[in-house]
Structure formats: structure tokens, C-alpha cells
N, C-alpha and C positions, 0 to 999 in steps of 0.2 A: 661274343654274342653278335649275331647279325640282325640288324633292324631294317625292316621294310615299312614304308608308308604306302598304304593301299587306298587309292581313291575309288569309290564304289558308286556306280549309278544303279539305282533300284527303281522298281515299279513304285510310283508315288503312293499307291494305296497299301503298300507292304513295307514301307520304310521302317516302322517300329519293330515289326516282326523280323525283318531281315537283320536289323541291327542287333537285336537280342540273340538271334541264332548265331551270328558271326561272333559275338562276344563270348559265346560258350565254346568256341573252337580252341583247342589246345594250341598255344603259340600266339594267340591274339591277346594282347595285354589291355587294349582299350579300343573302344569304338565311339566315334563322335558323329552326331547328326549335325550337318553344317549347311551353310548357305554357299552359293557360288556354283561352280561347274560340276561338283560332285554332290551326292546326297548324303553319303557316309564316308568317313575316313577311319581306317583301322590301322593300328600300330601292331606290327607283327615282330616278335623277337624269337629267334631260333638259334640253335647251336651251329648248324651247318647249312651251306647253300642248298644242298639237296632237300632239306626240310622245307624250304620256301615252296617248292613244287607241291609238297604234301598239303601244306596249309593253304596256299593261295589258289593254285590250279585245281587241286582235288577237293578242297573244302569250301573256301570262300566263294569261288566262281560257281559252285553248284548249290549254294544256299538258295532257298526259295525266295523269289523276289529280286535277286541280283540279276541285272541286265548286262553290266560290263564292269571291268576293273582296269585300273591304270596303276602299275606298281613302280615305286621309286625305292631303290636300295640305298641306304645311308652309307657314306664313306666314313664320316666322323660325326661325333655328337658334341655340340657346344651347349653349355648351360651356364646360367649365372653363377651357380655354386662352383662350377669348375673354374670360371674366370676369377671369382673371388679368392679361391684357394691358391691359384697360380700367382696372383699379385700380392698375397699376404705371406709368401714364403720368406722366412728370415725376419719377419716383423713380430716382436714379442713385447 
């Protein structure tokens, strides 16, 4: 599974509608309204790199209210549960 984090700048008057429209796109697992340099952050999970173009370039970028996007493709995932599992191997 390929994960991309998409930072989205949107028309300030259309942030809720843009967020909802993006959340309904296949491949988008979560959308957050955030503070900082972006208005929304979307998590995209797809099976193939080619699918990123379909989801991000063809769907997210064209959602009404979206002004621009900045995409970051994840190399690895680190989570607390992964770390806990790794350190508990062999401990019973």
C-alpha cells in the first residue's frame, strides 16, 4: 500500500465543502481541517503509484474550492503500536 500525505490550500469560504468532497474520493482515507500553511490535509492510500495520479491530480486537484496541493509520498510508517510490538518480542 502506498501512502501519500496531501497538503491542500482551499478557498477559505469553501473549506468545509472541499473537505467533504475530498473525503468522498476513493483512495482518500481521512481529511483534516488544520491550522498552519495548509487548510486541509488528506491521507491517500492506494495500491499502485499510478493510482496516485488518478486520486490526486485527477480528483483532489479538481475538487471545487481547491486552489493548490503539495503531495508527500511516505517511505515508511512509524506508529506507537509498531514500536511496542517490536520491543515486546520474546517477552512473555
